[in-house]
C-alpha angles and dihedrals in degrees: 000000000000120000101072108156121251090234124160096252098162108201092027113135117008094023091065112080099240096046091042093053100035109053099164114146117264124196108290118256121248136056148197129282142112116357119240114198096198136047108269097234103028122113137158097274120108090246108031092169097053092226103112124092128168092227104017094252111129102189092169090062092067127093101214091183090071119072112236090232092059103057113343094188090060093039091055098037109023094103092050093046092050092049095046112048116182109277114236092249093057137073091194131026124187144139088275093056090047090053091045090052090048088056091046092050090053091048090048091053090046094050093046091050090051090050090062090067133068111246131188112267095246097042121116089233089059092049092049094049096041092052091050093046092050091054093048095049101095093171093058091046092052092046093050093052110170094339095110090057097039095097090050093049090049091052090053093047090052095060107121105153139033096257091055089049092057091046090052092049087055093046092052088048088061088055093052097262104130101191124177093344142010128228124189146123128298134180104251109254091215098040110031092186092070138064118222134180118269128195117200138181117264140133103108122128094199120068098265145329094287091067089062100039113030123091100216115123096248091055093047090050091050092049093051092047091047093054090053091044094054090049093050092048092050088050089056087050090059108271119132111252095252091046091048092053090052091046091050090055089052092051095047093045092052093046090049090055090049091048092053089057095043120110112247116251094243092055091053089065088078107082092203090059092061099039113093109141112193137173114246089253093054091045090052089051089054092049109023094178094049106077101203094184091054091045093052092045089054087053088055096255109095088147092075108108101179140025143178108256095205101193110023095183091054092051091049086057091049088051090054091049092050088055101040108028114086121246088240091059091046090052090052092049094049092047088053094047091050095050092043091055097046103033093103091064098048133080122309097267091062093044093051093048090048090052092048090064093041088054091057091054099040108023094235112155103201139028114258120252113280095240091057093050094045092050091050089053090047091050088059094044101040103005099140092048088055088044093056090053091045095051093049091061106025110036117058126199088244092057091049092050092050091050092047089054091057091048091053092048090051090051090051090051092051091047090053091047092052089054093058107031105132095209096055120092118218096258093051091044092054092049091049091051091050090051092051091049090053095047113118113226110206121181132185108348143349122281090232125043123225119257115234097171093114093053112097115211124183131196096226109058126046096184091047090053090052091048091051094045092051092049092045091053095043092051090046090054095045090050089066093066113109093015134101116275117264100229093189095064122112124204096203126059117242093248093057118119094222144071136213147192117222111208096194092051093035087222135139114214125193114179120214091242094076095041095091140072131343089027103035144004125165089222096056127097114271092242090066098040092049095043092054111022096021092057089051092052091045090050091056093045094052089053085078088065104034127103091286102031093048089066090066123070127222092278093052097256121141099248133143104237096161123101107241092243091053091049091053092049092048092050091050089052094049091045086065089059093045091053092045094054095040088069093064122093136190131208112312092032096274112154125226106251104242096195090050096050099036095102095049095042090048090051091049090058093043092048093052093049094047093047090052093050093044093049096057099065091033092057103028106024130254090306092060115129139166091263094053096054114097110244092237092057092047091051091049090053091058094041089054089051091053092044089059089065099045110139146106131229134201115246094246091053092047090053091051094048097049085053098048111013127088089206119085119231113279098250091054096045087051102045099033092048093049092045087064093053119094089190090059091050091050094046092058097031093237120178120236089252093062117119085230093062120077108211096206096042121203107238122190111136 
């Protein structure tokens, strides 16, 4: 569904194992709707976004009426939260979304300035401007109606036998419609130099299996709304209302059966649980009605002779459905999946119905401005082309050098920590140090830019451009299978306000988009840069040594390099964090899933600790120590950390994210992380009885 918040979920996407390994193109984000001629947050002030500060100190963000030992997140951010209520077109609003919108506004101005010039037909500038113009041309989109999807709908309607069904599933896969499965490349867990094929569960219209199966009120509400939504969308597609209601029941029933067989999100955190490499013959024996060789041939890669069947039980369920579910029901399901994926790029009626369901899931009250949605779609389609233009004007060599210096100091702090960790035995310590030495530290943007010359973009059809972009990306991804890994590739565009660690590459990646206020500025005091950006970098770096990352060696191979005693001690330590976060609830009484968020919460604590240790010698020389740091600077370090998480979320969005997201809500990852820090307690002179001090602290790094 569209409507996912633009929240600063560091590590979201490629850093998670499934998204890292399975990079097949999904339908591009965005949509059509009401035009908005001006950036939503811009005004005539020098700093319309309220993010700049000459020294990084945002005094107006504080809520001085609240003691820091009561609720530090609100103490540090209460003023900002009060001054920045969630806009009606958002389900989440934070300093990260403001910064993202600042980046998008710049890119919009850049693209519109390029559009004023005449570019050669094959130039990247022409592709960038034609894509944007096609998305902004509401009249052309309304006039085209369903014409861009007509050939695809006809292909689905023509399915008359099982072989044609499988061929159509593969064809839709090329267009970013992963139903009921997803096939793409992954870096082989056991040989990180090679790319292999990976098949993963997919095919659900609701966020994950829990929305189909759990009895809590929010899930029941979502299911009821979803059934009505599917029926309304199929009515727009041409079915009579009574027929559409019957078809919607077919779709939801099939998706519910798929959901019941889907692997829970928390279980997917274990790389061994999703690594089942099989020859095509063995895969066919597992799923006799799912002809893998025919499926791969329809994807254009009949030469593939093996693949990782990520979730065998799910594929056994798909195999049963291929045998038992009628072709008529499969045609209904595929029609729905197609229209669900491409509704944002169609006429207003489809966009508004798509948003109606997104509003149920996220709580957003209004559709976002068209220019924002079109640029998000363009970021997916031509993101690295936009990124190259962005970097040239917004990320100086000096800024990159300053950021690299922080990364190196964080690495030094982790190296020193590994040398002294009491729970690590010598053999594990040596392996960890080797892994750190091999870690690639990548800052700003890739060394080699992506080639879009084979992607055809036209001025006249938005949906056609999205179809072509999805197919271009999917074929690019599939072409990797059977070849050596490209270790220069990035999975986030340079303008992204985010960062990630890639366990199979053993690389830390910090895009230029996040390396600016309120997270980083080369002119700011070190206390602020390390408290905000340093903690982010430390977070990513410790992912190489958390409960997932520790299963991969320095070359990115899935290999157990921990001594068994060390592994037990580490798991006991992280169990403390899992239990701590499992106590938190969001609106509706839903609990944070401790086992799901353990890796991210552990990295939050590790990132904070590393940033603190790296900051001391960076700011005060090699002799720097906790006792030598002025209390005001120490406090500013922790305030900057809390500032980096400032944001508010609607209840519906919070309920979705605690169900699906491996990242805890911002207020918990701020307060719970700080409650484990003795340096934080000392900086603010908090008594042991303070709510911001955890008596039985979780200690890992």
